[in-house]
C-alpha positions in Angstrom: 35.5 -5.9 51.4 39.0 -4.4 50.8 38.7 -5.4 47.2 36.3 -2.5 46.5 39.0 0.0 47.6 40.9 -0.7 44.4 38.0 0.7 42.3 37.9 4.3 41.4 35.1 6.6 42.7 33.0 6.3 39.5 32.9 2.5 39.7 32.3 2.4 43.4 29.4 4.8 43.0 27.8 2.6 40.2 28.2 -0.5 42.4 26.5 1.3 45.3 23.6 2.4 43.1 23.3 -1.1 41.7 23.3 -2.7 45.1 20.6 -0.3 46.4 18.4 -0.7 43.3 18.7 -4.5 43.6 17.8 -4.4 47.3 14.6 -2.4 46.5 13.8 -4.5 43.5 14.0 -7.8 45.4 12.0 -6.4 48.3 9.3 -5.6 45.8 9.3 -9.1 44.3 9.5 -10.8 47.7 6.7 -8.9 49.3 4.3 -10.7 47.0 6.0 -14.1 47.2 4.2 -15.7 50.2 0.9 -13.7 49.8 0.1 -14.0 46.1 -0.8 -17.7 46.2 -3.2 -16.9 49.1 -4.6 -14.0 47.1 -5.3 -16.2 44.1 -6.9 -18.8 46.4 -9.1 -16.0 47.9 -10.5 -15.1 44.4 -11.4 -18.7 43.7 -8.3 -20.3 42.3 -7.8 -24.1 42.7 -4.4 -25.7 43.4 -3.8 -26.2 39.7 -4.9 -22.7 38.8 -2.6 -21.3 41.5 0.2 -23.2 39.9 -0.8 -21.9 36.5 -0.8 -18.3 37.6 2.4 -18.5 39.6 4.1 -20.4 36.8 3.2 -17.6 34.4 6.0 -15.6 36.0 8.6 -18.2 34.8 7.0 -18.2 31.3 7.7 -14.5 31.1 11.2 -15.1 32.2 11.7 -18.0 29.7 10.3 -16.2 26.7 12.1 -12.9 27.1 15.4 -13.7 28.8 17.3 -14.8 25.6 16.1 -11.6 23.8 17.1 -9.4 26.8 20.4 -11.1 27.0 21.2 -10.3 23.4 20.0 -6.7 24.0 22.3 -6.4 27.0 25.3 -7.4 24.8 24.3 -5.0 22.0 22.9 -2.0 23.8 24.6 -2.2 27.2 23.4 -3.3 30.7 21.6 -0.1 31.8 18.7 -0.3 29.4 18.0 -3.9 30.6 18.0 -2.8 34.2 15.6 0.0 33.3 13.2 -2.4 31.6 13.2 -4.6 34.6 12.4 -1.8 37.1 9.7 -0.3 34.9 7.9 -3.7 34.5 8.2 -4.3 38.3 6.6 -0.9 38.9 3.6 -1.5 36.6 2.8 -5.2 37.3 1.4 -4.9 40.9 -1.4 -2.6 39.5 -2.4 -5.5 37.3 -3.0 -7.8 40.3 -5.2 -5.0 41.8 -7.2 -4.5 38.6 -8.0 -8.2 37.7 -9.7 -11.1 39.5 -10.0 -13.4 36.5 -7.5 -16.3 36.6 -6.8 -16.0 32.8 -6.0 -12.3 33.2 -3.9 -12.9 36.3 -1.9 -15.4 34.3 -1.2 -12.7 31.7 -0.2 -10.2 34.4 2.1 -12.8 35.9 3.8 -13.5 32.6 4.3 -9.7 32.2 5.7 -9.5 35.7 8.2 -12.2 34.8 9.9 -9.9 32.3 11.0 -7.8 35.2 13.2 -10.5 36.7 14.4 -11.6 33.3 15.7 -8.1 32.5 16.9 -7.1 35.9 18.9 -10.2 36.8 20.5 -10.5 33.4 21.6 -6.8 33.3 22.7 -6.9 37.0 24.7 -10.1 36.8 26.4 -9.1 33.5 27.3 -5.7 34.7 28.8 -6.9 38.0 30.8 -9.6 36.2 32.0 -6.9 33.8 33.4 -4.8 36.7 34.9 -7.7 38.7 38.5 -8.7 38.0 39.0 -12.4 37.5 41.2 -13.0 40.6 38.5 -11.6 42.9 35.4 -12.3 40.8 33.8 -14.7 43.2 34.2 -12.3 46.1 32.7 -9.3 44.4 29.8 -11.2 42.8 29.2 -12.8 46.3 29.1 -9.4 48.0 26.9 -7.8 45.3 24.5 -10.8 45.4 23.8 -10.0 49.0 21.1 -7.6 47.8 18.9 -10.6 46.9 18.7 -12.3 50.3 18.4 -9.0 52.1 15.5 -8.1 49.9 14.0 -11.6 50.2 14.3 -11.3 54.0 12.6 -7.9 54.2 9.9 -8.4 51.6 8.0 -11.6 52.7 7.8 -10.7 56.4 6.7 -7.2 55.4 4.2 -8.5 52.9 2.8 -11.1 55.2 2.1 -8.7 58.1 0.9 -5.9 55.8 -1.6 -8.3 54.1 -3.0 -9.3 57.5 -3.2 -5.7 58.8 -4.3 -3.7 55.8 -5.2 -6.0 53.0 -3.9 -6.8 49.5 -4.4 -3.4 47.9 -1.9 -1.7 50.1 0.5 -4.6 49.6 0.4 -4.2 45.8 0.9 -0.4 46.1 4.0 -1.0 48.3 5.5 -3.5 45.8 5.0 -0.9 43.0 6.6 1.9 45.1 9.7 -0.1 46.0 10.3 -0.9 42.3 9.8 2.7 41.3 12.4 3.9 43.8 14.8 1.3 42.3 14.0 2.7 38.9 15.0 6.3 40.0 18.3 4.9 41.2 19.1 3.1 37.9 18.4 6.3 35.9 21.3 7.9 37.7 23.8 5.3 36.5 26.2 6.0 33.6 27.9 3.6 31.3 31.2 2.3 32.6 34.4 2.0 30.4 33.9 -1.8 30.4 30.4 -1.4 28.8 31.7 1.1 26.2 34.5 -1.3 25.2 32.1 -4.2 25.1 29.9 -2.4 22.7 32.8 -1.7 20.4 34.1 -5.2 20.4 30.7 -7.0 20.4 30.1 -9.9 18.1 27.0 -12.0 17.4 26.8 -15.7 18.4 23.8 -17.9 17.6 21.6 -18.9 20.5 21.8 -22.7 19.8 25.6 -22.6 19.3 25.9 -21.2 22.8 23.3 -23.5 24.3 24.8 -26.8 23.0 28.4 -25.8 23.9 29.7 -27.9 26.8 30.5 -24.9 29.0 26.8 -23.9 29.0 24.8 -27.0 28.4 25.5 -28.8 31.7 24.9 -25.8 34.0 21.7 -25.1 32.1 20.4 -28.7 32.7 21.4 -28.5 36.3 19.5 -25.3 36.7 16.5 -26.8 34.9 16.3 -29.7 37.4 16.9 -27.5 40.4 14.2 -25.2 39.0 11.6 -27.9 39.5 12.4 -28.0 43.2 12.6 -24.2 43.6 9.2 -23.9 41.9 7.5 -26.3 44.1 8.9 -24.7 47.3 8.4 -21.1 46.4 4.9 -21.5 45.0 3.4 -24.2 47.2 5.1 -24.0 50.6 2.8 -21.3 52.0 -0.3 -23.4 51.0 1.4 -26.5 52.5 2.0 -24.8 55.8 -1.6 -23.6 55.9 -2.9 -27.1 55.1 -0.9 -28.7 57.9 -2.4 -26.4 60.5 1.1 -25.6 61.8 1.2 -22.2 63.6 3.8 -20.5 61.5 3.7 -17.2 59.6 4.5 -18.3 56.1 6.5 -15.1 55.6 8.9 -16.3 58.2 9.7 -19.3 56.1 11.0 -17.1 53.3 12.7 -14.8 55.8 14.6 -17.7 57.4 15.6 -18.8 53.9 16.8 -15.3 53.0 18.8 -15.0 56.2 20.5 -18.4 55.5 21.2 -17.3 51.9 22.7 -14.0 53.2 25.0 -15.8 55.7 26.3 -18.3 53.2 27.0 -15.7 50.5 29.2 -13.6 52.9 32.1 -16.1 52.7 31.4 -18.5 49.8 32.3 -16.1 47.0 35.7 -15.2 48.6 36.5 -18.9 49.3 35.5 -20.0 45.8 38.3 -17.7 44.4 40.7 -20.1 46.1 38.9 -23.5 46.0 37.0 -23.1 42.8 33.3 -22.9 42.0 32.6 -26.7 41.5 32.8 -27.7 45.2 30.2 -25.1 46.2 27.8 -25.9 43.4 27.9 -29.5 44.5 27.2 -28.5 48.1 24.3 -26.2 47.0 22.6 -29.0 45.1 22.9 -31.2 48.2 21.3 -28.4 50.3 18.3 -28.2 47.9 17.9 -32.0 48.1 18.0 -31.8 51.9 15.4 -29.0 51.9 12.9 -31.0 49.9 13.4 -34.1 52.0 12.8 -32.1 55.2 9.6 -30.6 53.7 8.5 -34.1 52.8 8.5 -35.0 56.5 7.8 -31.5 58.0 5.1 -31.4 60.7 6.2 -28.6 63.1 7.5 -25.0 62.9 11.1 -26.0 63.6 11.1 -28.5 60.8 9.7 -26.0 58.3 12.3 -23.5 59.4 15.1 -26.1 59.1 13.9 -26.7 55.5 14.0 -23.0 54.9 17.5 -22.8 56.1 18.6 -25.6 53.8 16.7 -24.0 50.9 18.3 -20.6 51.6 21.8 -22.2 51.8 21.2 -23.9 48.4 19.9 -20.8 46.7 22.6 -18.5 48.2 25.3 -20.7 47.0 24.0 -22.1 43.7 22.9 -19.0 41.9 26.0 -16.9 42.8 28.3 -19.7 42.0 26.7 -20.5 38.7 26.8 -16.8 37.9 30.5 -16.7 38.8 31.3 -19.9 36.9 29.6 -18.6 33.7 31.4 -15.3 34.1 34.7 -17.3 34.1 33.5 -19.2 31.0 32.5 -16.2 28.9 33.8 -13.1 27.2 32.3 -9.6 27.9 30.7 -9.3 24.5 28.7 -12.6 25.0 28.2 -12.5 28.7 24.6 -11.2 28.6 23.5 -14.1 26.4 25.5 -16.7 28.3 23.9 -15.6 31.6 20.5 -15.5 29.9 20.8 -19.1 28.5 22.2 -20.7 31.7 19.7 -19.1 34.0 16.9 -19.8 31.5 17.2 -23.4 32.7 16.0 -22.3 36.1 13.2 -20.3 34.5 12.0 -23.3 32.5 12.1 -25.6 35.5 10.0 -23.2 37.6 7.6 -22.7 34.6 7.0 -26.4 34.2 7.0 -27.1 37.9 4.1 -24.8 38.7 1.4 -26.5 36.6 2.8 -30.0 36.7 3.4 -30.1 40.4 0.1 -28.3 41.0 -1.5 -31.3 39.3 0.7 -33.7 41.3 -0.4 -32.0 44.5 -4.0 -32.6 43.6 -3.3 -36.3 43.3 -0.8 -37.1 46.1 -0.9 -33.9 48.3 1.7 -31.3 49.0 3.8 -33.5 51.2 4.6 -36.2 48.7 5.1 -33.5 46.0 8.2 -32.3 47.8 9.5 -35.9 47.9 9.4 -35.9 44.1 11.3 -32.6 44.1 14.1 -34.2 46.1 14.5 -36.9 43.5 15.0 -34.3 40.7 17.6 -32.4 42.6 19.5 -35.7 43.3 19.5 -36.3 39.5 20.9 -32.8 39.1 23.7 -33.7 41.6 24.6 -36.8 39.6 24.8 -34.9 36.4 27.0 -32.2 37.8 29.4 -34.7 39.4 29.8 -36.6 36.2 29.4 -34.0 33.4 30.6 -30.6 34.7 34.1 -30.7 33.1 35.9 -32.5 30.3 35.5 -36.2 31.0 34.3 -38.2 34.0 37.4 -37.9 36.1 37.9 -34.2 35.5 34.2 -33.6 36.3 34.5 -35.5 39.6 37.6 -33.6 40.5 36.2 -30.2 39.6 32.9 -30.8 41.3 34.7 -31.8 44.5 37.1 -28.8 44.4 40.1 -30.9 43.4 40.7 -29.4 39.9 40.3 -26.1 38.0 37.5 -25.4 35.6 38.6 -26.7 32.2 36.2 -24.3 30.5 37.3 -21.1 32.3 38.7 -18.4 29.9 40.5 -16.5 32.7 39.3 -13.2 31.3 
């Protein structure tokens, strides 16, 4: 991490605050991840209703992320981070207060705003601070807060739910987010943000969306989002239905550890070998995870699927973020990130109710088989459409050529 020694004290302090706030934020999110579907089931929710409630989170992401991305470009990144932490602090009280499925859907939609805001502001600010020659390394290191939080949160949430019940779990999630909020309040605008505000210009949403540098990553994220949604929302119920003796929180912890391990070196290596090769490998890992879940019938196979899932997530999201930072200017970066990651949001939003219905018809096991098909389609699209022309796309996606859309800013 010698690259951070080139930063002055002010920037290093902001990065430390950012990292700590992100760690607390994701711990808050993750504490609810394996337990909320079980909680919804306990209040009478069917498989389809569980999917609808959990999918509401992605609806909040999808509806508000474009607006928040524009706000990040116009008003700076800090205000977006504050919005994310405030919503994450309030939302757990909604789960405590309401038992109705319709009201839980509304709470879940509101909760989705937190991730829409926090991830957009966090990714844009880190990309602003990272110089192009070491951008992958810095984004990789800063993204470690996510898998660490995702490792701590589910295990803590699962054991806390079993020992003390859901109310204490919801209070813990709110408290973690509130401490993250206190940290963000201490941040100050960096010179990069101030310059960005002075030079900012407006670009239309659809102009950015249909541009080749954004369109293909968004479609890939959309298809991967289907798989991510099925795993994150339904795997705890699938494990329970099989009768396999495995704490569902350990699935997410194993995925988070895998995600952490892969991020340690992928960002740095991508600065030399390019982003395309690692995005390709990450989509393959997601496909493998769904295939293993399709056949899983023991603790070890579920954990192997978790490792593959974590490897895919740890690589894809950080590499897409880095690639989009390469392809954008500071004054449009918030919107670029919002649009590209919105593909993932839409996939998760659609996956929850759709695959909840599929699970009712064919069961959880076969549902994961369909998820593998969708990620394979995403792989084909990235291999053939990620750059200018078929040949360049193949070369870029296999690490044999530079990104034709990179702006080198």
